[in-house]
Residue frames as a rotation matrix with the C-alpha (Angstrom) as fourth column:
UNK 1
0.864 -0.331 -0.379 -3.72
0.406 0.012 0.914 -5.30
-0.298 -0.943 0.145 -8.58
UNK 2
0.767 -0.639 -0.059 -0.65
-0.618 -0.711 -0.335 -3.14
0.172 0.293 -0.940 -8.57
UNK 3
0.639 -0.607 -0.473 2.66
0.369 0.781 -0.503 -4.93
0.675 0.147 0.723 -9.04
UNK 4
0.683 -0.459 -0.568 5.43
0.599 -0.093 0.795 -4.79
-0.418 -0.883 0.212 -6.45
UNK 5
-0.292 -0.873 0.392 7.76
0.947 -0.205 0.248 -3.25
-0.136 0.443 0.886 -9.04
UNK 6
0.079 0.414 0.907 5.51
0.544 -0.781 0.309 -0.18
0.836 0.469 -0.287 -9.24
UNK 7
0.809 0.203 -0.552 6.21
0.588 -0.307 0.749 0.76
-0.018 -0.930 -0.367 -5.63
UNK 8
0.800 -0.554 0.231 8.65
-0.506 -0.829 -0.238 3.56
0.323 0.073 -0.943 -4.75
UNK 9
0.165 -0.844 -0.510 12.28
-0.083 0.504 -0.860 2.52
0.983 0.184 0.013 -4.33
UNK 10
-0.590 -0.410 0.696 12.54
-0.703 -0.163 -0.692 3.27
0.397 -0.897 -0.192 -0.58
UNK 11
0.325 0.784 0.529 9.50
-0.911 0.410 -0.048 1.07
-0.255 -0.466 0.847 0.04
UNK 12
0.813 -0.078 -0.578 11.04
-0.251 0.847 -0.468 -1.75
0.526 0.525 0.669 -2.00
UNK 13
-0.255 -0.967 -0.020 14.32
-0.294 0.097 -0.951 -1.43
0.921 -0.237 -0.309 -0.09
UNK 14
-0.379 0.204 0.902 12.47
-0.925 -0.048 -0.378 -1.63
-0.033 -0.978 0.207 3.24
UNK 15
0.718 0.695 -0.031 10.58
-0.694 0.712 -0.107 -4.67
-0.052 0.098 0.994 1.97
UNK 16
0.495 -0.614 -0.616 13.81
-0.117 0.655 -0.747 -6.42
0.861 0.441 0.252 0.96
UNK 17
-0.549 -0.717 0.429 15.51
-0.512 -0.117 -0.851 -5.61
0.660 -0.687 -0.303 4.28
UNK 18
0.025 0.652 0.758 12.49
-0.981 0.163 -0.108 -6.96
-0.194 -0.740 0.644 6.16
UNK 19
0.872 0.276 -0.405 12.63
-0.397 0.883 -0.253 -10.21
0.288 0.381 0.879 4.20
UNK 20
0.024 -0.950 -0.311 16.35
-0.145 0.304 -0.941 -10.55
0.989 0.067 -0.131 4.86
UNK 21
-0.536 -0.206 0.819 15.84
-0.797 -0.196 -0.571 -9.99
0.278 -0.959 -0.059 8.58
UNK 22
0.469 0.783 0.409 13.08
-0.855 0.519 -0.012 -12.60
-0.222 -0.344 0.912 8.72
UNK 23
0.760 -0.254 -0.598 15.21
-0.157 0.821 -0.548 -15.15
0.630 0.511 0.585 6.86
UNK 24
-0.331 -0.937 0.109 18.22
-0.303 -0.004 -0.953 -14.48
0.894 -0.349 -0.283 9.11
UNK 25
-0.264 0.306 0.915 16.04
-0.964 -0.054 -0.260 -14.82
-0.030 -0.951 0.309 12.21
UNK 26
0.794 0.606 -0.053 14.59
-0.608 0.790 -0.078 -18.11
-0.005 0.094 0.996 10.94
UNK 27
0.505 -0.672 -0.541 17.99
-0.016 0.620 -0.785 -19.53
0.863 0.405 0.302 10.06
UNK 28
-0.479 -0.686 0.548 19.43
-0.547 -0.255 -0.797 -18.40
0.687 -0.682 -0.253 13.38
UNK 29
0.124 0.616 0.778 16.60
-0.983 0.184 0.011 -19.94
-0.136 -0.766 0.629 15.41
UNK 30
0.952 0.302 0.045 17.01
-0.288 0.937 -0.199 -23.31
-0.102 0.177 0.979 13.66
UNK 31
0.381 -0.902 0.205 20.83
-0.242 0.116 0.963 -23.21
-0.893 -0.416 -0.174 13.94
UNK 32
0.767 -0.153 0.623 21.52
0.628 0.377 -0.681 -23.17
-0.131 0.914 0.385 10.21
UNK 33
0.212 -0.738 0.641 23.74
0.233 -0.599 -0.766 -20.12
0.949 0.312 0.045 10.64
UNK 34
0.232 -0.245 -0.942 25.74
0.973 0.052 0.226 -19.03
-0.006 -0.968 0.250 13.65
UNK 35
0.607 0.066 0.792 25.56
0.193 -0.979 -0.066 -15.37
0.771 0.192 -0.607 14.55
UNK 36
-0.541 -0.787 0.296 27.83
-0.083 -0.301 -0.950 -13.49
0.837 -0.539 0.098 16.98
UNK 37
-0.737 0.176 -0.652 27.05
0.645 0.468 -0.603 -13.93
0.200 -0.866 -0.459 20.68
UNK 38
-0.838 0.419 -0.348 25.07
-0.167 -0.806 -0.568 -10.70
-0.519 -0.418 0.745 20.91
UNK 39
-0.343 0.718 -0.605 22.76
-0.938 -0.226 0.262 -11.68
0.052 0.658 0.751 18.02
UNK 40
-0.658 0.022 -0.752 22.50
-0.175 0.968 0.181 -15.38
0.732 0.251 -0.633 18.93
UNK 41
-0.937 0.338 0.089 20.15
-0.052 0.117 -0.992 -14.80
-0.345 -0.934 -0.092 21.87
UNK 42
-0.415 0.866 0.278 16.41
0.909 0.409 0.084 -15.55
-0.041 0.287 -0.957 21.68
UNK 43
0.246 0.478 -0.843 15.67
0.462 -0.822 -0.332 -11.91
-0.852 -0.308 -0.423 22.49
UNK 44
-0.521 -0.504 -0.689 17.68
-0.380 -0.586 0.716 -10.80
-0.765 0.634 0.113 19.44
UNK 45
-0.921 0.234 0.312 15.77
0.389 0.597 0.702 -13.28
-0.022 0.768 -0.640 17.28
UNK 46
0.035 0.980 -0.198 12.45
0.937 -0.101 -0.335 -11.86
-0.348 -0.174 -0.921 18.47
UNK 47
0.105 -0.076 -0.992 13.70
-0.005 -0.997 0.076 -8.34
-0.994 -0.003 -0.105 17.76
UNK 48
-0.874 -0.452 -0.178 14.77
-0.194 -0.011 0.981 -9.40
-0.445 0.892 -0.078 14.25
UNK 49
-0.587 0.734 0.341 11.32
0.810 0.537 0.238 -10.87
-0.009 0.416 -0.909 13.61
UNK 50
0.336 0.756 -0.562 9.50
0.719 -0.591 -0.365 -7.73
-0.608 -0.282 -0.742 14.78
UNK 51
-0.179 -0.475 -0.861 11.89
-0.248 -0.826 0.507 -5.47
-0.952 0.304 0.030 12.87
UNK 52
-0.950 -0.185 0.253 11.44
0.163 0.398 0.903 -7.57
-0.267 0.899 -0.348 9.73
UNK 53
-0.175 0.965 0.195 7.66
0.983 0.184 -0.026 -7.38
-0.061 0.187 -0.980 9.94
UNK 54
0.353 0.283 -0.892 7.81
0.398 -0.908 -0.131 -3.64
-0.847 -0.309 -0.433 10.70
UNK 55
-0.555 -0.632 -0.542 9.98
-0.257 -0.489 0.834 -3.06
-0.791 0.602 0.109 7.63
UNK 56
-0.892 0.249 0.376 7.47
0.451 0.507 0.734 -4.91
-0.008 0.825 -0.565 5.44
UNK 57
-0.110 0.921 -0.374 4.43
0.738 -0.176 -0.651 -2.88
-0.665 -0.348 -0.661 6.58
UNK 58
-0.264 0.048 -0.963 5.06
-0.322 -0.946 0.042 0.19
-0.909 0.321 0.265 4.33
UNK 59
-0.955 -0.084 -0.284 4.83
-0.296 0.277 0.914 -1.96
0.002 0.957 -0.290 1.19
UNK 60
-0.613 0.788 -0.054 1.54
0.790 0.613 -0.019 -3.47
0.018 -0.054 -0.998 2.34
UNK 61
-0.036 0.585 -0.810 0.15
0.435 -0.721 -0.540 -0.02
-0.900 -0.372 -0.228 3.15
UNK 62
-0.552 -0.238 -0.799 1.26
-0.513 -0.659 0.550 1.34
-0.658 0.714 0.241 -0.24
UNK 63
-0.978 0.204 -0.034 -0.33
0.107 0.642 0.759 -1.57
0.176 0.739 -0.650 -2.10
UNK 64
-0.317 0.913 -0.255 -3.62
0.925 0.239 -0.295 -1.30
-0.209 -0.329 -0.921 -0.22
UNK 65
-0.166 0.202 -0.965 -3.63
0.122 -0.967 -0.223 2.49
-0.979 -0.155 0.135 -0.57
UNK 66
-0.775 -0.172 -0.608 -3.15
-0.535 -0.333 0.777 2.35
-0.336 0.927 0.166 -4.33
UNK 67
-0.871 0.491 0.001 -5.71
0.438 0.777 0.452 -0.45
0.221 0.394 -0.892 -4.69
UNK 68
-0.161 0.860 -0.485 -8.41
0.824 -0.153 -0.545 1.42
-0.543 -0.487 -0.684 -2.78
UNK 69
-0.180 0.063 -0.982 -7.79
-0.183 -0.983 -0.030 4.62
-0.966 0.175 0.189 -4.72
UNK 70
-0.870 -0.175 -0.461 -7.88
-0.472 0.024 0.881 2.92
-0.143 0.984 -0.103 -8.09
UNK 71
-0.838 0.517 -0.174 -10.89
0.399 0.798 0.451 0.66
0.372 0.308 -0.875 -7.51
UNK 72
-0.014 0.883 -0.470 -13.29
0.999 -0.008 -0.046 2.59
-0.044 -0.470 -0.882 -5.29
UNK 73
-0.140 -0.006 0.990 -14.46
0.424 -0.904 0.055 6.14
0.895 0.427 0.130 -5.92
UNK 74
0.830 0.521 -0.202 -15.30
0.375 -0.252 0.892 6.54
0.414 -0.816 -0.404 -2.23
UNK 75
0.522 -0.702 -0.484 -11.64
0.663 -0.023 0.749 6.92
-0.537 -0.712 0.453 -1.24
UNK 76
-0.016 -0.527 0.850 -10.62
0.886 -0.401 -0.233 9.35
0.464 0.749 0.473 -4.00
UNK 77
-0.241 -0.161 -0.957 -9.39
0.756 -0.650 -0.081 12.59
-0.609 -0.743 0.279 -2.49
UNK 78
-0.838 -0.042 -0.545 -9.87
-0.258 -0.848 0.463 14.64
-0.481 0.528 0.699 -5.67
UNK 79
0.039 0.929 0.368 -13.48
0.213 0.352 -0.912 14.59
-0.976 0.114 -0.184 -6.82
UNK 80
-0.745 -0.198 0.638 -14.11
0.641 0.055 0.766 14.26
-0.187 0.979 0.086 -10.53
UNK 81
-0.827 0.482 -0.291 -16.18
-0.495 -0.869 -0.032 17.00
-0.268 0.117 0.956 -12.14
UNK 82
-0.398 0.786 0.473 -19.82
0.353 0.607 -0.712 16.02
-0.846 -0.116 -0.520 -12.25
UNK 83
-0.913 0.056 0.404 -21.37
0.393 -0.145 0.908 16.07
0.110 0.988 0.111 -15.74
UNK 84
0.011 1.000 0.010 -24.85
0.933 -0.014 0.361 16.76
0.361 0.005 -0.933 -14.36
UNK 85
0.181 0.000 -0.983 -23.64
0.686 -0.716 0.126 19.94
-0.704 -0.698 -0.129 -12.67
UNK 86
-0.857 -0.507 0.095 -22.68
0.404 -0.545 0.735 21.50
-0.320 0.668 0.672 -16.01
UNK 87
-0.165 0.816 -0.555 -25.14
-0.224 -0.578 -0.784 24.10
-0.961 -0.005 0.278 -17.25
UNK 88
0.268 0.316 0.910 -26.96
0.783 0.479 -0.397 23.38
-0.561 0.819 -0.119 -20.52
UNK 89
-0.728 -0.676 0.110 -25.66
0.587 -0.532 0.610 25.31
-0.354 0.509 0.784 -23.49
UNK 90
-0.820 0.480 0.310 -28.99
-0.047 -0.598 0.800 26.43
0.570 0.641 0.513 -24.93
UNK 91
-0.581 0.686 0.437 -32.38
-0.791 -0.351 -0.501 27.33
-0.191 -0.637 0.747 -23.56
UNK 92
0.288 0.734 -0.615 -34.08
-0.831 0.510 0.221 24.48
0.476 0.447 0.757 -25.44
UNK 93
-0.258 -0.447 -0.857 -31.86
0.058 0.878 -0.476 21.86
0.964 -0.173 -0.201 -23.75
UNK 94
-0.942 -0.092 0.322 -32.73
-0.292 -0.243 -0.925 23.33
0.164 -0.966 0.202 -20.37
UNK 95
-0.256 0.941 0.223 -36.46
-0.828 -0.095 -0.553 22.82
-0.499 -0.326 0.803 -20.93
UNK 96
-0.560 -0.026 -0.828 -36.14
-0.668 0.606 0.433 19.60
0.490 0.795 -0.357 -22.90
UNK 97
-0.619 0.287 -0.731 -37.44
0.421 0.907 0.000 17.34
0.663 -0.308 -0.683 -20.10
UNK 98
-0.940 0.307 0.149 -39.63
-0.319 -0.631 -0.708 19.92
-0.123 -0.713 0.690 -18.40
UNK 99
-0.686 0.724 0.068 -43.12
0.723 0.689 -0.040 18.65
-0.076 0.022 -0.997 -17.55
UNK 100
0.006 0.691 -0.723 -44.75
0.408 -0.662 -0.629 22.11
-0.913 -0.291 -0.285 -17.47
UNK 101
-0.807 -0.242 0.538 -45.46
0.584 -0.200 0.787 22.68
-0.083 0.950 0.303 -21.17
């Protein structure tokens, strides 16, 4: 599995901002911190939760994308050269497994 530290910096920053928004929303809902009147409404808390989750989605997509491309050959966009498609170097290798002798 790819580590979180291997992700691009903008994705890590979005991930951190999403976590901060979720923590602030949680603390605000349970009255551990007091926000200004505009941000103290339940609607603002719901918006903070959705924004926090939305900011964390790019990191999840990047992790899943890199995992699928590293583990499964089905999702690779650049095909690897096939060894069986290479032509044999000599005539004897070409007829080595030929049944018509």
